[in-house]
PDB file of N, CA, C and O in Angstrom:
ATOM      1  N   UNK A   1     110.266  -8.568-226.725  1.00  0.00           N
ATOM      2  CA  UNK A   1     109.207  -7.678-226.541  1.00  0.00           C
ATOM      3  C   UNK A   1     108.553  -7.261-227.837  1.00  0.00           C
ATOM      4  O   UNK A   1     107.327  -7.164-227.886  1.00  0.00           O
ATOM      5  N   UNK A   2     109.291  -7.017-228.863  1.00  0.00           N
ATOM      6  CA  UNK A   2     108.764  -6.550-230.143  1.00  0.00           C
ATOM      7  C   UNK A   2     107.783  -7.545-230.759  1.00  0.00           C
ATOM      8  O   UNK A   2     106.794  -7.154-231.380  1.00  0.00           O
ATOM      9  N   UNK A   3     108.066  -8.835-230.579  1.00  0.00           N
ATOM     10  CA  UNK A   3     107.183  -9.893-231.141  1.00  0.00           C
ATOM     11  C   UNK A   3     105.821  -9.855-230.383  1.00  0.00           C
ATOM     12  O   UNK A   3     104.762  -9.957-231.004  1.00  0.00           O
ATOM     13  N   UNK A   4     105.866  -9.712-229.067  1.00  0.00           N
ATOM     14  CA  UNK A   4     104.602  -9.589-228.280  1.00  0.00           C
ATOM     15  C   UNK A   4     103.800  -8.377-228.706  1.00  0.00           C
ATOM     16  O   UNK A   4     102.579  -8.449-228.846  1.00  0.00           O
ATOM     17  N   UNK A   5     104.484  -7.265-228.911  1.00  0.00           N
ATOM     18  CA  UNK A   5     103.738  -6.061-229.325  1.00  0.00           C
ATOM     19  C   UNK A   5     103.172  -6.228-230.685  1.00  0.00           C
ATOM     20  O   UNK A   5     102.044  -5.803-230.934  1.00  0.00           O
ATOM     21  N   UNK A   6     103.904  -6.830-231.588  1.00  0.00           N
ATOM     22  CA  UNK A   6     103.371  -7.035-232.944  1.00  0.00           C
ATOM     23  C   UNK A   6     102.176  -7.975-232.975  1.00  0.00           C
ATOM     24  O   UNK A   6     101.259  -7.766-233.769  1.00  0.00           O
ATOM     25  N   UNK A   7     102.158  -9.023-232.121  1.00  0.00           N
ATOM     26  CA  UNK A   7     101.043  -9.904-232.006  1.00  0.00           C
ATOM     27  C   UNK A   7      99.821  -9.140-231.459  1.00  0.00           C
ATOM     28  O   UNK A   7      98.695  -9.308-231.928  1.00  0.00           O
ATOM     29  N   UNK A   8     100.093  -8.288-230.441  1.00  0.00           N
ATOM     30  CA  UNK A   8      98.991  -7.543-229.888  1.00  0.00           C
ATOM     31  C   UNK A   8      98.372  -6.564-230.905  1.00  0.00           C
ATOM     32  O   UNK A   8      97.151  -6.421-230.971  1.00  0.00           O
ATOM     33  N   UNK A   9      99.232  -5.890-231.698  1.00  0.00           N
ATOM     34  CA  UNK A   9      98.732  -5.005-232.739  1.00  0.00           C
ATOM     35  C   UNK A   9      97.967  -5.754-233.810  1.00  0.00           C
ATOM     36  O   UNK A   9      97.012  -5.212-234.367  1.00  0.00           O
ATOM     37  N   UNK A  10      98.336  -6.928-234.102  1.00  0.00           N
ATOM     38  CA  UNK A  10      97.618  -7.736-235.143  1.00  0.00           C
ATOM     39  C   UNK A  10      96.191  -8.100-234.646  1.00  0.00           C
ATOM     40  O   UNK A  10      95.303  -8.353-235.459  1.00  0.00           O
ATOM     41  N   UNK A  11      95.981  -8.124-233.319  1.00  0.00           N
ATOM     42  CA  UNK A  11      94.691  -8.458-232.767  1.00  0.00           C
ATOM     43  C   UNK A  11      93.759  -7.266-232.819  1.00  0.00           C
ATOM     44  O   UNK A  11      92.550  -7.441-232.667  1.00  0.00           O
ATOM     45  N   UNK A  12      94.260  -6.081-233.025  1.00  0.00           N
ATOM     46  CA  UNK A  12      93.419  -4.882-233.061  1.00  0.00           C
ATOM     47  C   UNK A  12      92.690  -4.783-234.384  1.00  0.00           C
ATOM     48  O   UNK A  12      93.130  -5.336-235.393  1.00  0.00           O
ATOM     49  N   UNK A  13      91.545  -4.058-234.372  1.00  0.00           N
ATOM     50  CA  UNK A  13      90.860  -3.801-235.660  1.00  0.00           C
ATOM     51  C   UNK A  13      91.742  -2.941-236.556  1.00  0.00           C
ATOM     52  O   UNK A  13      92.642  -2.260-236.065  1.00  0.00           O
ATOM     53  N   UNK A  14      91.498  -2.964-237.852  1.00  0.00           N
ATOM     54  CA  UNK A  14      92.357  -2.223-238.791  1.00  0.00           C
ATOM     55  C   UNK A  14      92.476  -0.718-238.516  1.00  0.00           C
ATOM     56  O   UNK A  14      93.555  -0.153-238.693  1.00  0.00           O
ATOM     57  N   UNK A  15      91.390  -0.057-238.089  1.00  0.00           N
ATOM     58  CA  UNK A  15      91.480   1.330-237.828  1.00  0.00           C
ATOM     59  C   UNK A  15      92.365   1.635-236.612  1.00  0.00           C
ATOM     60  O   UNK A  15      93.055   2.654-236.577  1.00  0.00           O
ATOM     61  N   UNK A  16      92.337   0.749-235.625  1.00  0.00           N
ATOM     62  CA  UNK A  16      93.245   0.919-234.448  1.00  0.00           C
ATOM     63  C   UNK A  16      94.681   0.581-234.790  1.00  0.00           C
ATOM     64  O   UNK A  16      95.610   1.153-234.219  1.00  0.00           O
ATOM     65  N   UNK A  17      94.871  -0.345-235.717  1.00  0.00           N
ATOM     66  CA  UNK A  17      96.254  -0.625-236.203  1.00  0.00           C
ATOM     67  C   UNK A  17      96.883   0.580-236.834  1.00  0.00           C
ATOM     68  O   UNK A  17      98.063   0.879-236.653  1.00  0.00           O
ATOM     69  N   UNK A  18      96.003   1.301-237.625  1.00  0.00           N
ATOM     70  CA  UNK A  18      96.467   2.518-238.294  1.00  0.00           C
ATOM     71  C   UNK A  18      96.850   3.562-237.227  1.00  0.00           C
ATOM     72  O   UNK A  18      97.852   4.266-237.360  1.00  0.00           O
ATOM     73  N   UNK A  19      96.035   3.642-236.180  1.00  0.00           N
ATOM     74  CA  UNK A  19      96.309   4.605-235.121  1.00  0.00           C
ATOM     75  C   UNK A  19      97.617   4.313-234.441  1.00  0.00           C
ATOM     76  O   UNK A  19      98.386   5.223-234.134  1.00  0.00           O
ATOM     77  N   UNK A  20      97.875   3.033-234.204  1.00  0.00           N
ATOM     78  CA  UNK A  20      99.183   2.647-233.603  1.00  0.00           C
ATOM     79  C   UNK A  20     100.367   2.985-234.532  1.00  0.00           C
ATOM     80  O   UNK A  20     101.413   3.455-234.083  1.00  0.00           O
ATOM     81  N   UNK A  21     100.177   2.740-235.799  1.00  0.00           N
ATOM     82  CA  UNK A  21     101.205   3.127-236.776  1.00  0.00           C
ATOM     83  C   UNK A  21     101.439   4.614-236.844  1.00  0.00           C
ATOM     84  O   UNK A  21     102.580   5.049-236.996  1.00  0.00           O
ATOM     85  N   UNK A  22     100.421   5.386-236.739  1.00  0.00           N
ATOM     86  CA  UNK A  22     100.521   6.844-236.796  1.00  0.00           C
ATOM     87  C   UNK A  22     101.252   7.320-235.521  1.00  0.00           C
ATOM     88  O   UNK A  22     102.076   8.231-235.593  1.00  0.00           O
ATOM     89  N   UNK A  23     100.965   6.733-234.401  1.00  0.00           N
ATOM     90  CA  UNK A  23     101.637   7.084-233.136  1.00  0.00           C
ATOM     91  C   UNK A  23     103.118   6.733-233.211  1.00  0.00           C
ATOM     92  O   UNK A  23     103.950   7.530-232.780  1.00  0.00           O
ATOM     93  N   UNK A  24     103.470   5.578-233.738  1.00  0.00           N
ATOM     94  CA  UNK A  24     104.834   5.188-233.901  1.00  0.00           C
ATOM     95  C   UNK A  24     105.605   6.184-234.815  1.00  0.00           C
ATOM     96  O   UNK A  24     106.742   6.566-234.536  1.00  0.00           O
ATOM     97  N   UNK A  25     104.925   6.581-235.916  1.00  0.00           N
ATOM     98  CA  UNK A  25     105.549   7.569-236.794  1.00  0.00           C
ATOM     99  C   UNK A  25     105.734   8.890-236.071  1.00  0.00           C
ATOM    100  O   UNK A  25     106.758   9.550-236.249  1.00  0.00           O
ATOM    101  N   UNK A  26     104.791   9.279-235.281  1.00  0.00           N
ATOM    102  CA  UNK A  26     104.936  10.519-234.493  1.00  0.00           C
ATOM    103  C   UNK A  26     106.118  10.434-233.557  1.00  0.00           C
ATOM    104  O   UNK A  26     106.900  11.381-233.481  1.00  0.00           O
ATOM    105  N   UNK A  27     106.280   9.326-232.837  1.00  0.00           N
ATOM    106  CA  UNK A  27     107.390   9.187-231.942  1.00  0.00           C
ATOM    107  C   UNK A  27     108.741   9.201-232.681  1.00  0.00           C
ATOM    108  O   UNK A  27     109.713   9.788-232.206  1.00  0.00           O
ATOM    109  N   UNK A  28     108.778   8.556-233.830  1.00  0.00           N
ATOM    110  CA  UNK A  28     110.034   8.541-234.633  1.00  0.00           C
ATOM    111  C   UNK A  28     110.340   9.942-235.108  1.00  0.00           C
ATOM    112  O   UNK A  28     111.497  10.359-235.052  1.00  0.00           O
ATOM    113  N   UNK A  29     109.361  10.683-235.570  1.00  0.00           N
ATOM    114  CA  UNK A  29     109.576  12.085-235.985  1.00  0.00           C
ATOM    115  C   UNK A  29     110.038  12.932-234.861  1.00  0.00           C
ATOM    116  O   UNK A  29     110.913  13.780-235.037  1.00  0.00           O
ATOM    117  N   UNK A  30     109.475  12.728-233.702  1.00  0.00           N
ATOM    118  CA  UNK A  30     109.777  13.534-232.528  1.00  0.00           C
ATOM    119  C   UNK A  30     111.221  13.382-232.063  1.00  0.00           C
ATOM    120  O   UNK A  30     111.857  14.358-231.665  1.00  0.00           O
ATOM    121  N   UNK A  31     111.742  12.140-232.117  1.00  0.00           N
ATOM    122  CA  UNK A  31     113.055  11.834-231.634  1.00  0.00           C
ATOM    123  C   UNK A  31     114.121  11.684-232.720  1.00  0.00           C
ATOM    124  O   UNK A  31     115.213  11.167-232.484  1.00  0.00           O
ATOM    125  N   UNK A  32     113.770  12.149-233.901  1.00  0.00           N
ATOM    126  CA  UNK A  32     114.762  12.128-235.005  1.00  0.00           C
ATOM    127  C   UNK A  32     115.195  13.530-235.321  1.00  0.00           C
ATOM    128  O   UNK A  32     114.338  14.369-235.596  1.00  0.00           O
ATOM    129  N   UNK A  33     116.443  13.832-235.301  1.00  0.00           N
ATOM    130  CA  UNK A  33     116.916  15.158-235.587  1.00  0.00           C
ATOM    131  C   UNK A  33     116.963  15.418-237.090  1.00  0.00           C
ATOM    132  O   UNK A  33     116.630  14.549-237.895  1.00  0.00           O
ATOM    133  N   UNK A  34     117.364  16.574-237.437  1.00  0.00           N
ATOM    134  CA  UNK A  34     117.470  17.019-238.837  1.00  0.00           C
ATOM    135  C   UNK A  34     118.478  16.126-239.580  1.00  0.00           C
ATOM    136  O   UNK A  34     118.304  15.859-240.769  1.00  0.00           O
ATOM    137  N   UNK A  35     119.529  15.666-238.885  1.00  0.00           N
ATOM    138  CA  UNK A  35     120.545  14.855-239.516  1.00  0.00           C
ATOM    139  C   UNK A  35     120.055  13.403-239.810  1.00  0.00           C
ATOM    140  O   UNK A  35     120.702  12.652-240.540  1.00  0.00           O
ATOM    141  N   UNK A  36     118.944  13.058-239.242  1.00  0.00           N
ATOM    142  CA  UNK A  36     118.381  11.768-239.464  1.00  0.00           C
ATOM    143  C   UNK A  36     118.794  10.752-238.365  1.00  0.00           C
ATOM    144  O   UNK A  36     118.365   9.599-238.398  1.00  0.00           O
ATOM    145  N   UNK A  37     119.586  11.167-237.444  1.00  0.00           N
ATOM    146  CA  UNK A  37     119.907  10.224-236.373  1.00  0.00           C
ATOM    147  C   UNK A  37     118.931  10.428-235.229  1.00  0.00           C
ATOM    148  O   UNK A  37     118.473  11.538-234.956  1.00  0.00           O
ATOM    149  N   UNK A  38     118.628   9.308-234.564  1.00  0.00           N
ATOM    150  CA  UNK A  38     117.707   9.412-233.438  1.00  0.00           C
ATOM    151  C   UNK A  38     118.376   9.904-232.196  1.00  0.00           C
ATOM    152  O   UNK A  38     119.445   9.421-231.822  1.00  0.00           O
ATOM    153  N   UNK A  39     117.747  10.880-231.539  1.00  0.00           N
ATOM    154  CA  UNK A  39     118.223  11.424-230.339  1.00  0.00           C
ATOM    155  C   UNK A  39     117.518  10.895-229.118  1.00  0.00           C
ATOM    156  O   UNK A  39     116.300  10.719-229.124  1.00  0.00           O
ATOM    157  N   UNK A  40     118.270  10.640-228.077  1.00  0.00           N
ATOM    158  CA  UNK A  40     117.588  10.223-226.820  1.00  0.00           C
ATOM    159  C   UNK A  40     117.145  11.468-226.117  1.00  0.00           C
ATOM    160  O   UNK A  40     117.520  12.572-226.512  1.00  0.00           O
ATOM    161  N   UNK A  41     116.369  11.320-225.106  1.00  0.00           N
ATOM    162  CA  UNK A  41     115.911  12.428-224.272  1.00  0.00           C
ATOM    163  C   UNK A  41     117.143  13.110-223.615  1.00  0.00           C
ATOM    164  O   UNK A  41     117.186  14.336-223.512  1.00  0.00           O
ATOM    165  N   UNK A  42     118.126  12.323-223.181  1.00  0.00           N
ATOM    166  CA  UNK A  42     119.320  12.892-222.622  1.00  0.00           C
ATOM    167  C   UNK A  42     120.091  13.769-223.601  1.00  0.00           C
ATOM    168  O   UNK A  42     120.638  14.800-223.212  1.00  0.00           O
ATOM    169  N   UNK A  43     120.139  13.361-224.880  1.00  0.00           N
ATOM    170  CA  UNK A  43     120.752  14.143-225.880  1.00  0.00           C
ATOM    171  C   UNK A  43     120.022  15.511-226.020  1.00  0.00           C
ATOM    172  O   UNK A  43     120.656  16.563-226.106  1.00  0.00           O
ATOM    173  N   UNK A  44     118.713  15.455-226.038  1.00  0.00           N
ATOM    174  CA  UNK A  44     117.917  16.697-226.153  1.00  0.00           C
ATOM    175  C   UNK A  44     118.147  17.618-224.979  1.00  0.00           C
ATOM    176  O   UNK A  44     118.273  18.828-225.171  1.00  0.00           O
ATOM    177  N   UNK A  45     118.208  17.082-223.749  1.00  0.00           N
ATOM    178  CA  UNK A  45     118.449  17.875-222.573  1.00  0.00           C
ATOM    179  C   UNK A  45     119.842  18.461-222.648  1.00  0.00           C
ATOM    180  O   UNK A  45     120.005  19.642-222.342  1.00  0.00           O
ATOM    181  N   UNK A  46     120.824  17.730-223.024  1.00  0.00           N
ATOM    182  CA  UNK A  46     122.183  18.183-223.092  1.00  0.00           C
ATOM    183  C   UNK A  46     122.311  19.308-224.121  1.00  0.00           C
ATOM    184  O   UNK A  46     123.071  20.258-223.935  1.00  0.00           O
ATOM    185  N   UNK A  47     121.564  19.181-225.187  1.00  0.00           N
ATOM    186  CA  UNK A  47     121.609  20.229-226.245  1.00  0.00           C
ATOM    187  C   UNK A  47     121.036  21.534-225.736  1.00  0.00           C
ATOM    188  O   UNK A  47     121.459  22.597-226.190  1.00  0.00           O
ATOM    189  N   UNK A  48     120.090  21.497-224.811  1.00  0.00           N
ATOM    190  CA  UNK A  48     119.441  22.716-224.300  1.00  0.00           C
ATOM    191  C   UNK A  48     120.118  23.355-223.130  1.00  0.00           C
ATOM    192  O   UNK A  48     119.763  24.468-222.742  1.00  0.00           O
ATOM    193  N   UNK A  49     121.107  22.667-222.542  1.00  0.00           N
ATOM    194  CA  UNK A  49     121.767  23.219-221.394  1.00  0.00           C
ATOM    195  C   UNK A  49     122.572  24.470-221.789  1.00  0.00           C
ATOM    196  O   UNK A  49     123.272  24.513-222.801  1.00  0.00           O
ATOM    197  N   UNK A  50     122.426  25.471-220.931  1.00  0.00           N
ATOM    198  CA  UNK A  50     123.141  26.696-221.146  1.00  0.00           C
ATOM    199  C   UNK A  50     122.485  27.721-222.064  1.00  0.00           C
ATOM    200  O   UNK A  50     123.099  28.711-222.460  1.00  0.00           O
ATOM    201  N   UNK A  51     121.220  27.458-222.391  1.00  0.00           N
ATOM    202  CA  UNK A  51     120.497  28.341-223.321  1.00  0.00           C
ATOM    203  C   UNK A  51     120.338  29.700-222.791  1.00  0.00           C
ATOM    204  O   UNK A  51     120.171  30.621-223.591  1.00  0.00           O
ATOM    205  N   UNK A  52     120.372  29.936-221.472  1.00  0.00           N
ATOM    206  CA  UNK A  52     120.144  31.250-220.914  1.00  0.00           C
ATOM    207  C   UNK A  52     121.468  31.892-220.436  1.00  0.00           C
ATOM    208  O   UNK A  52     121.440  32.906-219.738  1.00  0.00           O
ATOM    209  N   UNK A  53     122.594  31.323-220.800  1.00  0.00           N
ATOM    210  CA  UNK A  53     123.827  31.876-220.350  1.00  0.00           C
ATOM    211  C   UNK A  53     123.982  33.313-220.849  1.00  0.00           C
ATOM    212  O   UNK A  53     123.803  33.619-222.028  1.00  0.00           O
ATOM    213  N   UNK A  54     124.321  34.172-219.895  1.00  0.00           N
ATOM    214  CA  UNK A  54     124.519  35.595-220.234  1.00  0.00           C
ATOM    215  C   UNK A  54     123.204  36.394-220.208  1.00  0.00           C
ATOM    216  O   UNK A  54     123.227  37.619-220.322  1.00  0.00           O
ATOM    217  N   UNK A  55     122.077  35.718-220.062  1.00  0.00           N
ATOM    218  CA  UNK A  55     120.789  36.438-220.088  1.00  0.00           C
ATOM    219  C   UNK A  55     120.252  36.719-218.663  1.00  0.00           C
ATOM    220  O   UNK A  55     119.355  37.539-218.469  1.00  0.00           O
ATOM    221  N   UNK A  56     120.831  36.012-217.683  1.00  0.00           N
ATOM    222  CA  UNK A  56     120.359  36.138-216.323  1.00  0.00           C
ATOM    223  C   UNK A  56     121.515  36.677-215.450  1.00  0.00           C
ATOM    224  O   UNK A  56     122.667  36.266-215.596  1.00  0.00           O
ATOM    225  N   UNK A  57     121.176  37.586-214.562  1.00  0.00           N
ATOM    226  CA  UNK A  57     122.206  38.118-213.679  1.00  0.00           C
ATOM    227  C   UNK A  57     121.672  38.254-212.277  1.00  0.00           C
ATOM    228  O   UNK A  57     120.462  38.369-212.082  1.00  0.00           O
ATOM    229  N   UNK A  58     122.528  38.244-211.323  1.00  0.00           N
ATOM    230  CA  UNK A  58     122.197  38.392-209.937  1.00  0.00           C
ATOM    231  C   UNK A  58     122.922  39.636-209.418  1.00  0.00           C
ATOM    232  O   UNK A  58     124.109  39.820-209.686  1.00  0.00           O
ATOM    233  N   UNK A  59     122.215  40.484-208.680  1.00  0.00           N
ATOM    234  CA  UNK A  59     122.831  41.734-208.161  1.00  0.00           C
ATOM    235  C   UNK A  59     123.948  41.394-207.255  1.00  0.00           C
ATOM    236  O   UNK A  59     123.923  40.365-206.580  1.00  0.00           O
ATOM    237  N   UNK A  60     124.976  42.277-207.223  1.00  0.00           N
ATOM    238  CA  UNK A  60     126.125  42.073-206.320  1.00  0.00           C
ATOM    239  C   UNK A  60     125.743  42.031-204.842  1.00  0.00           C
ATOM    240  O   UNK A  60     126.396  41.339-204.060  1.00  0.00           O
ATOM    241  N   UNK A  61     124.744  42.726-204.462  1.00  0.00           N
ATOM    242  CA  UNK A  61     124.294  42.801-203.082  1.00  0.00           C
ATOM    243  C   UNK A  61     123.163  41.833-202.780  1.00  0.00           C
ATOM    244  O   UNK A  61     122.394  42.064-201.847  1.00  0.00           O
ATOM    245  N   UNK A  62     123.041  40.755-203.544  1.00  0.00           N
ATOM    246  CA  UNK A  62     121.914  39.834-203.431  1.00  0.00           C
ATOM    247  C   UNK A  62     121.852  39.238-201.987  1.00  0.00           C
ATOM    248  O   UNK A  62     120.759  39.095-201.437  1.00  0.00           O
ATOM    249  N   UNK A  63     122.948  38.911-201.410  1.00  0.00           N
ATOM    250  CA  UNK A  63     123.002  38.275-200.050  1.00  0.00           C
ATOM    251  C   UNK A  63     122.969  39.243-198.906  1.00  0.00           C
ATOM    252  O   UNK A  63     122.864  38.840-197.747  1.00  0.00           O
ATOM    253  N   UNK A  64     123.062  40.565-199.227  1.00  0.00           N
ATOM    254  CA  UNK A  64     123.037  41.544-198.153  1.00  0.00           C
ATOM    255  C   UNK A  64     121.684  41.682-197.580  1.00  0.00           C
ATOM    256  O   UNK A  64     120.683  41.554-198.286  1.00  0.00           O
ATOM    257  N   UNK A  65     121.625  41.953-196.259  1.00  0.00           N
ATOM    258  CA  UNK A  65     120.310  42.160-195.587  1.00  0.00           C
ATOM    259  C   UNK A  65     119.738  43.513-196.013  1.00  0.00           C
ATOM    260  O   UNK A  65     120.436  44.525-195.972  1.00  0.00           O
ATOM    261  N   UNK A  66     118.482  43.527-196.415  1.00  0.00           N
ATOM    262  CA  UNK A  66     117.860  44.849-196.738  1.00  0.00           C
ATOM    263  C   UNK A  66     117.801  45.734-195.490  1.00  0.00           C
ATOM    264  O   UNK A  66     117.704  45.263-194.356  1.00  0.00           O
ATOM    265  N   UNK A  67     117.865  47.010-195.755  1.00  0.00           N
ATOM    266  CA  UNK A  67     117.855  48.004-194.656  1.00  0.00           C
ATOM    267  C   UNK A  67     116.614  47.812-193.751  1.00  0.00           C
ATOM    268  O   UNK A  67     116.723  47.960-192.534  1.00  0.00           O
ATOM    269  N   UNK A  68     115.488  47.498-194.303  1.00  0.00           N
ATOM    270  CA  UNK A  68     114.237  47.379-193.529  1.00  0.00           C
ATOM    271  C   UNK A  68     114.277  46.217-192.519  1.00  0.00           C
ATOM    272  O   UNK A  68     113.528  46.230-191.542  1.00  0.00           O
ATOM    273  N   UNK A  69     115.112  45.247-192.737  1.00  0.00           N
ATOM    274  CA  UNK A  69     115.170  44.103-191.882  1.00  0.00           C
ATOM    275  C   UNK A  69     116.275  44.123-190.805  1.00  0.00           C
ATOM    276  O   UNK A  69     116.318  43.263-189.925  1.00  0.00           O
ATOM    277  N   UNK A  70     117.174  45.141-190.902  1.00  0.00           N
ATOM    278  CA  UNK A  70     118.288  45.223-189.999  1.00  0.00           C
ATOM    279  C   UNK A  70     117.844  45.334-188.555  1.00  0.00           C
ATOM    280  O   UNK A  70     118.539  44.855-187.660  1.00  0.00           O
ATOM    281  N   UNK A  71     116.677  45.967-188.305  1.00  0.00           N
ATOM    282  CA  UNK A  71     116.164  46.096-186.910  1.00  0.00           C
ATOM    283  C   UNK A  71     115.803  44.754-186.258  1.00  0.00           C
ATOM    284  O   UNK A  71     115.790  44.598-185.037  1.00  0.00           O
ATOM    285  N   UNK A  72     115.510  43.790-187.155  1.00  0.00           N
ATOM    286  CA  UNK A  72     115.069  42.470-186.578  1.00  0.00           C
ATOM    287  C   UNK A  72     116.225  41.529-186.331  1.00  0.00           C
ATOM    288  O   UNK A  72     116.029  40.467-185.739  1.00  0.00           O
ATOM    289  N   UNK A  73     117.400  41.873-186.755  1.00  0.00           N
ATOM    290  CA  UNK A  73     118.581  40.990-186.539  1.00  0.00           C
ATOM    291  C   UNK A  73     119.321  41.226-185.274  1.00  0.00           C
ATOM    292  O   UNK A  73     120.312  40.548-185.003  1.00  0.00           O
TER     293      UNK A  73
END
């Protein structure tokens, strides 16, 4: 695949080749962590799991029927 892509890029005008290069650099920067290793999307998702732990709570009576609806049951 990379040879096909390279051949296609060579067929583009120079200004478009530069645009492709800039986009590739953007993608590399986006998926490279501070340590320099490339992270997959799954790694990024795994890293963000649990970010709200302890910040969200549910009332103890969450499943109880509200007083206003007891007449309808």
